[in-house]
Structure formats: structure tokens, C-alpha cells
C-alpha positions in Angstrom: 9.2 7.1 25.7 10.0 10.2 26.3 8.0 12.5 29.0 10.2 15.9 28.5 8.2 18.7 27.8 8.8 19.7 24.0 10.0 23.0 23.3 7.8 25.1 21.6 8.4 25.9 18.0 10.9 23.2 17.3 9.5 21.8 14.3 8.4 17.8 14.0 9.7 14.9 12.1 7.2 14.4 9.0 7.2 12.3 5.7 5.2 13.0 2.5 2.8 10.5 1.9 4.4 8.5 -1.5 2.4 7.5 -4.4 3.0 6.2 -7.6 1.0 6.5 -11.0 0.8 2.8 -12.7 -0.4 2.2 -16.4 -2.6 -0.5 -16.6 -4.2 -2.4 -20.0 -7.8 -2.4 -18.4 -7.9 0.2 -16.1 -6.4 3.3 -17.1 -4.1 5.2 -14.9 -4.1 4.2 -11.5 -2.8 5.4 -8.1 -1.2 3.8 -5.6 -1.2 5.5 -2.2 1.0 4.0 1.0 -0.6 3.7 3.8 -0.7 5.7 7.0 0.7 4.1 10.3 -2.5 3.3 11.9 -4.4 1.8 8.7 -1.3 -0.5 8.0 -1.5 -1.7 11.4 -5.1 -2.5 11.2 -4.5 -3.7 7.6 -2.1 -6.7 8.9 -4.5 -7.4 11.7 -7.0 -8.4 9.5 -4.8 -9.7 6.7 -1.5 -11.0 8.5 1.4 -13.2 7.2 -0.7 -16.4 8.4 -3.7 -15.2 6.1 -3.9 -16.0 2.3 -1.2 -14.3 0.7 -3.3 -13.5 -2.5 -6.2 -12.2 -0.6 -3.9 -9.9 1.5 -2.5 -8.7 -2.5 -5.9 -8.1 -3.2 -6.9 -6.5 0.2 -3.7 -4.2 -0.7 -5.1 -2.9 -3.8 -8.8 -2.4 -2.1 -6.7 0.0 0.2 -4.2 1.6 -2.0 -5.4 2.1 -5.4 -8.0 4.7 -7.2 -8.6 5.2 -10.8 -8.5 8.1 -12.6 -12.1 8.5 -11.3 -12.1 8.3 -8.1 -12.8 4.1 -8.5 -12.0 1.7 -6.0 -12.0 -1.6 -5.9 -13.8 -4.1 -3.3 -12.8 -7.9 -2.9 -16.1 -8.6 -4.5 -15.2 -6.1 -7.8 -11.9 -8.1 -7.4 -13.4 -11.4 -7.5 -15.6 -10.8 -10.6 -13.0 -9.6 -12.9 -12.1 -11.9 -15.8 -8.5 -13.2 -16.2 -6.9 -11.2 -18.7 -6.7 -9.0 -15.7 -4.4 -10.6 -13.4 -1.6 -9.1 -15.1 -2.9 -5.5 -14.2 -3.9 -6.8 -10.6 -0.6 -8.5 -10.6 1.4 -5.2 -11.1 -0.8 -3.4 -8.7 -0.1 -5.5 -5.9 3.7 -5.3 -6.3 3.4 -1.3 -6.4 1.5 -0.9 -3.5 4.1 -3.1 -1.9 6.8 -0.9 -3.0 5.2 2.3 -1.9 4.6 0.8 1.4 8.0 -0.6 1.8 7.1 -4.2 1.8 9.4 -5.5 -1.3 13.0 -6.9 0.0 14.6 -4.1 -1.7 12.6 -1.8 1.0 13.3 -4.2 3.8 17.2 -4.1 2.9 17.5 -0.2 2.8 15.6 -0.1 6.1 17.5 -2.8 8.0 19.8 -0.8 10.9 23.4 -0.1 10.2 26.0 -2.2 11.6 
């Protein structure tokens, strides 16, 4: 940790939040958004690696996906969906993993340089 006084006027590091528009068959076009670090930390505390990976994917949809008119998913609403929604759910999980850097590709890109 650096306790030195920071000179006034220097720029801070920032990153724009990543989003992805995804056209689904049953839910229209949805926006999948990246989670900020504090929410991502809480997400992993609740749904970490030792939990059910399918439920973790559904929880990620609940946190990251917004419909065209602001609609959101809940675990209960996902549980009530018919089987034909599975393709859309899988696509949304994949997109949420991409924008949050969870995919193997993203992990490899984030690996330290030799």
C-alpha cells in the first residue's frame, strides 16, 4: 500500500464498464453489464466456486442482465421459466461471463507477462 500524498491534479486510473447487447429469442434484446468490484466480491462470497455452478450462472444473470424496458430476473422468475428458455439463459450466462472476464480467453489475456 502506498501512503504517500498524491499530488493534486493527477489523473486516476479508470475503466469504462463493459456491456454487451444480446438478442434473445424469448426476452428480446437484453443488456449484459459488468459488475463493479464490490458487487463482484459479494457475489463470490454468496455463490463461490464450491456452490452449484448452474445456480451461480442464474445468479449472475440476476445481477448482470437488464431487459429493454428495465426488466430484471430473479432466481424465482428463472426457476419458473419453461425449458424452451434454456438456450437464452445459456447465452446470457456466457455473455455475463465474458463481460466480467470469467471466460478462459479472458483469464489467459489477464495472465501476467513472463
